[in-house]
SERO-4910 file (N, C-alpha, C, O; in steps of 0.05 Angstrom, whole numbers):
BEGIN
 pado doro    nc1    nc2    nc3   cac1   cac2   cac3    cc1    cc2    cc3    oc1    oc2    oc3
  Glu    A   -679   -134   -238   -702   -151   -233   -727   -133   -230   -727   -115   -213
  Thr    A   -747   -138   -246   -771   -122   -244   -789   -135   -223   -793   -159   -223
  Leu    A   -799   -118   -205   -815   -128   -183   -845   -127   -190   -854   -109   -204
  Asp    A   -860   -147   -181   -889   -148   -187   -903   -132   -166   -911   -143   -145
  Ile    A   -908   -107   -171   -921    -89   -153   -945    -77   -168   -942    -69   -191
  Pro    A   -968    -76   -155   -993    -67   -169   -990    -40   -185  -1004    -37   -205
  Asp    A   -975    -21   -176   -972      5   -189   -962      2   -218   -966     20   -235
  Ala    A   -948    -20   -224   -937    -24   -250   -959    -24   -271   -954    -17   -294
  Ala    A   -983    -33   -264  -1005    -34   -283  -1014     -6   -291  -1027     -2   -311
  Gln    A  -1006     14   -276  -1014     42   -281   -991     58   -293   -990     82   -291
  Gly    A   -971     45   -304   -949     58   -318   -924     62   -301   -905     73   -311
  Leu    A   -924     52   -277   -901     54   -260   -888     27   -257   -902      8   -250
  Ser    A   -863     25   -262   -848      0   -261   -826      2   -240   -810     20   -242
  Trp    A   -826    -16   -221   -806    -17   -200   -784    -35   -208   -789    -58   -217
  Val    A   -759    -26   -204   -736    -42   -211   -717    -43   -186   -711    -22   -175
  Glu    A   -708    -66   -179   -689    -69   -157   -662    -75   -170   -659    -95   -185
  Ser    A   -642    -57   -165   -616    -61   -178   -594    -48   -162   -600    -34   -142
  Asp    A   -570    -52   -170   -546    -40   -158   -543    -11   -168   -541     -7   -192
  Ala    A   -543      8   -150   -541     36   -158   -514     43   -172   -512     64   -184
  Glu    A   -495     25   -169   -469     29   -181   -467     16   -209   -447     19   -223
  Ser    A   -488      2   -217   -488    -12   -243   -517    -15   -252   -529    -37   -250
  Leu    A   -529      7   -261   -557      7   -267   -563     -7   -294   -548     -5   -313
  Pro    A   -585    -22   -295   -592    -38   -319   -608    -21   -340   -628    -31   -350
  Phe    A   -599      3   -345   -613     21   -364   -594     31   -385   -570     34   -380
  Glu    A   -605     38   -408   -589     50   -429   -580     78   -421   -592     90   -403
  Asp    A   -560     88   -434   -551    116   -430   -574    134   -437   -591    128   -454
  Ser    A   -575    157   -424   -594    179   -430   -623    169   -431   -637    174   -450
  Thr    A   -631    155   -410   -658    144   -409   -678    162   -394   -701    163   -402
  Phe    A   -670    174   -372   -688    187   -354   -686    218   -353   -664    229   -358
  Asp    A   -708    230   -347   -709    259   -343   -700    267   -315   -689    288   -310
  Thr    A   -706    249   -296   -700    254   -268   -689    229   -255   -698    207   -261
  Tyr    A   -670    233   -237   -659    211   -221   -661    220   -192   -650    241   -185
  Thr    A   -674    205   -175   -676    212   -147   -666    188   -130   -669    165   -137
  Ile    A   -653    195   -108   -645    175    -88   -648    188    -61   -639    211    -56
  Ser    A   -660    173    -43   -666    184    -16   -656    165      5   -662    141      6
  Phe    A   -639    176     22   -628    161     45   -615    135     37   -618    114     50
  Gly    A   -601    135     14   -589    111      4   -560    115     -6   -545     96     -6
  Ile    A   -554    139    -14   -527    142    -27   -505    139     -7   -482    131    -15
  Arg    A   -510    143     19   -488    139     38   -483    110     43   -464    103     56
  Asn    A   -501     92     32   -498     64     37   -485     49     13   -481     25     14
  Val    A   -479     63     -9   -467     50    -32   -437     46    -26   -425     60     -9
  Ser    A   -425     27    -39   -396     21    -35   -379     43    -46   -358     50    -34
  Asn    A   -388     55    -68   -371     75    -82   -389     98    -91   -403     96   -112
  Ile    A   -389    120    -76   -407    142    -82   -401    154   -110   -419    160   -125
  Asp    A   -376    156   -118   -369    167   -144   -381    149   -166   -392    160   -186
  Lys    A   -379    123   -163   -389    105   -184   -420    108   -185   -431    107   -207
  Cys    A   -433    110   -163   -462    114   -162   -469    140   -177   -488    141   -192
  Leu    A   -455    161   -171   -461    187   -184   -455    186   -214   -470    198   -230
  Arg    A   -434    172   -222   -429    169   -251   -451    154   -265   -459    161   -287
  Glu    A   -462    134   -251   -484    119   -263   -509    136   -264   -524    135   -284
  Ala    A   -514    152   -244   -537    171   -245   -534    190   -269   -553    195   -283
  His    A   -510    200   -272   -505    219   -295   -508    204   -321   -520    215   -340
  Arg    A   -499    180   -323   -501    165   -348   -530    160   -357   -536    163   -380
  Val    A   -547    153   -338   -575    146   -346   -593    170   -349   -615    168   -359
  Leu    A   -583    194   -342   -599    218   -346   -597    228   -374   -575    227   -386
  Lys    A   -619    239   -384   -618    252   -410   -605    280   -406   -602    290   -384
  Arg    A   -596    291   -428   -585    319   -427   -607    337   -416   -629    337   -426
  Gly    A   -600    353   -396   -619    370   -383   -633    356   -359   -649    368   -345
  Gly    A   -626    330   -355   -638    315   -333   -630    325   -306   -608    336   -302
  His    A   -647    320   -287   -644    331   -260   -637    308   -240   -651    288   -239
  Phe    A   -616    311   -225   -607    293   -204   -617    305   -178   -613    329   -173
  Cys    A   -629    289   -161   -638    299   -135   -632    277   -114   -639    254   -117
  Cys    A   -620    286    -92   -612    267    -71   -620    279    -43   -611    300    -36
  Leu    A   -637    264    -29   -644    271     -2   -628    253     17   -629    228     15
  Glu    A   -613    265     35   -595    249     52   -591    262     79   -592    287     81
  Phe    A   -587    246     99   -579    257    125   -553    272    122   -536    265    105
  Ser    A   -550    294    137   -527    311    133   -516    320    160   -522    309    181
  Gln    A   -499    341    159   -487    351    183   -502    375    194   -508    394    179
  Val    A   -510    373    219   -526    394    232   -509    419    235   -487    418    244
  Asn    A   -520    442    227   -506    468    228   -506    481    255   -486    493    263
  Asn    A   -528    480    269   -531    494    295   -518    477    317   -524    453    320
  Glu    A   -499    489    332   -484    474    352   -502    462    374   -498    439    382
  Val    A   -521    477    383   -539    467    404   -556    444    393   -558    423    406
  Leu    A   -567    447    370   -583    426    357   -565    402    351   -574    379    354
  Arg    A   -540    406    343   -522    384    338   -517    367    363   -517    343    362
  Gln    A   -513    381    385   -508    366    410   -533    349    418   -530    327    427
  Ile    A   -556    361    415   -581    347    422   -585    323    402   -591    301    411
  Tyr    A   -580    329    377   -583    308    356   -563    285    361   -570    262    358
  Asp    A   -538    292    368   -518    272    374   -526    254    398   -523    230    397
  Leu    A   -536    267    419   -545    251    442   -568    233    434   -568    209    442
  Tyr    A   -587    244    419   -610    228    410   -600    205    392   -608    182    397
  Ser    A   -584    211    373   -576    190    353   -559    168    366   -561    145    359
  Met    A   -541    176    384   -523    156    396   -537    140    418   -530    116    423
  Asn    A   -557    152    432   -568    138    455   -597    128    450   -605    108    462
  Val    A   -612    141    434   -640    134    430   -645    116    406   -659     96    408
  Ile    A   -633    123    383   -638    108    359   -630     78    362   -646     61    355
  Pro    A   -606     72    372   -600     43    375   -619     29    395   -626      5    392
  Tyr    A   -627     43    416   -646     32    435   -673     26    422   -684      5    427
  Ile    A   -683     44    405   -708     39    391   -704     15    372   -722     -2    370
  Gly    A   -682     14    358   -677     -9    341   -677    -35    356   -688    -55    346
  Ala    A   -665    -35    380   -665    -60    396   -693    -67    406   -701    -90    406
  Ala    A   -707    -46    415   -734    -51    427   -755    -59    407   -770    -77    412
  Tyr    A   -755    -46    383   -776    -51    364   -769    -70    342   -786    -85    331
  Ala    A   -743    -71    334   -735    -88    312   -718   -111    321   -711   -129    306
  Gly    A   -710   -111    347   -692   -131    357   -665   -130    344   -651   -151    343
  Asp    A   -656   -106    336   -631   -104    321   -618    -77    326   -621    -58    310
  Ala    A   -604    -74    348   -591    -49    355   -567    -44    336   -562    -21    330
  Asn    A   -554    -65    326   -530    -61    309   -537    -46    283   -521    -29    275
  Ser    A   -559    -53    270   -566    -39    245   -571    -10    250   -565      8    234
  Tyr    A   -583     -4    273   -589     24    279   -564     39    288   -562     63    284
  Gln    A   -545     25    300   -520     37    306   -505     43    281   -492     64    278
  Tyr    A   -506     25    261   -494     30    235   -506     55    222   -492     71    211
  Leu    A   -533     58    224   -546     82    213   -533    107    224   -526    125    209
  Val    A   -530    108    250   -519    132    264   -490    136    254   -482    159    247
  Glu    A   -474    115    253   -446    118    244   -444    126    215   -426    141    208
  Ser    A   -461    115    198   -460    122    170   -467    151    165   -456    164    147
  Ile    A   -485    162    181   -492    190    179   -468    207    187   -462    227    174
  Arg    A   -454    200    208   -431    215    217   -408    215    197   -393    234    196
  Lys    A   -405    193    183   -383    190    164   -389    203    137   -371    208    121
  Phe    A   -414    209    131   -422    220    105   -410    248    102   -410    263    122
  Pro    A   -401    255     78   -389    282     74   -408    304     81   -432    302     77
  Glu    A   -397    326     92   -414    349     98   -424    361     72   -414    355     51
  Gln    A   -444    378     74   -459    388     51   -441    400     29   -444    393      5
  Asp    A   -423    418     36   -407    431     15   -389    411      1   -385    412    -23
  His    A   -378    392     17   -360    372      5   -376    353    -13   -366    346    -35
  Phe    A   -400    345     -5   -416    327    -21   -424    341    -47   -425    329    -68
  Ala    A   -430    367    -46   -436    383    -70   -412    382    -89   -416    380   -113
  Glu    A   -388    385    -78   -364    383    -95   -361    356   -108   -353    354   -131
  Ile    A   -367    335    -93   -366    307   -104   -386    304   -127   -379    292   -147
  Ile    A   -410    315   -123   -430    313   -144   -420    328   -170   -422    317   -192
  Ala    A   -409    352   -166   -399    367   -189   -376    353   -202   -373    353   -227
  Ala    A   -358    340   -186   -335    326   -197   -344    302   -215   -328    292   -230
  Asn    A   -368    294   -211   -378    271   -227   -396    280   -250   -412    265   -260
  Gly    A   -392    305   -259   -404    314   -284   -429    331   -282   -438    341   -302
  Phe    A   -440    335   -258   -464    350   -255   -458    380   -254   -437    389   -244
  Lys    A   -476    396   -265   -474    425   -266   -496    437   -248   -515    424   -241
  Ser    A   -492    463   -242   -511    478   -226   -518    463   -200   -542    461   -193
  Val    A   -498    452   -188   -502    436   -163   -507    455   -140   -494    476   -137
  Arg    A   -527    448   -125   -535    463   -101   -547    445    -81   -552    421    -86
  Tyr    A   -550    455    -57   -564    439    -36   -581    458    -19   -576    482    -17
  Glu    A   -601    446     -6   -618    460     12   -619    444     38   -627    421     38
  Asn    A   -611    457     60   -613    444     86   -642    444     96   -656    464     93
  Leu    A   -650    422    107   -676    420    121   -670    414    150   -651    400    157
  Leu    A   -686    425    168   -682    421    197   -653    429    205   -641    415    221
  Asp    A   -644    451    194   -617    462    200   -595    442    194   -574    442    207
  Gly    A   -599    426    173   -578    408    165   -581    379    174   -564    362    167
  Val    A   -602    372    189   -606    344    196   -608    328    170   -597    306    169
  Val    A   -622    339    151   -622    327    124   -618    350    104   -622    373    110
  Ala    A   -609    342     80   -605    362     59   -614    350     32   -612    326     28
  Ile    A   -624    367     15   -631    359    -12   -610    371    -30   -606    395    -32
  His    A   -595    353    -43   -574    361    -63   -586    357    -91   -601    338    -96
  Ser    A   -579    375   -109   -588    372   -136   -568    383   -156   -550    399   -149
  Gly    A   -570    373   -180   -553    381   -202   -565    372   -228   -585    358   -228
  Phe    A   -553    381   -250   -564    376   -276   -542    364   -294   -519    370   -292
  Lys    A   -551    347   -313   -534    337   -334   -538    356   -357   -559    356   -370
  Leu    A   -518    372   -363   -520    392   -385   -502    384   -408   -501    399   -428
***
C-alpha cells in the first residue's frame, strides 16, 4: 500500500508492507535499511532473505537494532532501567505498560551481535560486520549482496 505522504512529491515514495513478503521485484534496490524492527518480525530468516532478494548485486544491507550490552556494570544499570523504568514510562505517558514490557523482553530475546551476524551471513550476505554503539546497547549490522 502506497501511503499519501507529502515527501512522495519530491521523489520519495513510502510503502507499508510485510518485511517477510515485500511487494518489489528482485534486484530493485541499492540499499535496504531496517531500524528497530527486525526483532519484531515473525521470521528473521525470511525477512533477511527478502532483503537479499530485493537488493541489486553489490547492494548494501544495514540494520540498526537494540543489542546485548558488553560492559557488565552498564548491563546491570541498563537492565534495571529497562525492567523498572521503561514499562513505567509506557504506563504513565502512553497508558500502555504491556507494550513497553514487550519492548524490553524482545530486546532480551534478540540474538547477541556475533550470532545475529552469523544469521545475516547464513541468509546470503557477504562481508557481514557490526559496530556496537553505546557499548552494545544498540548495534549497526551490515552486509552486501555480492
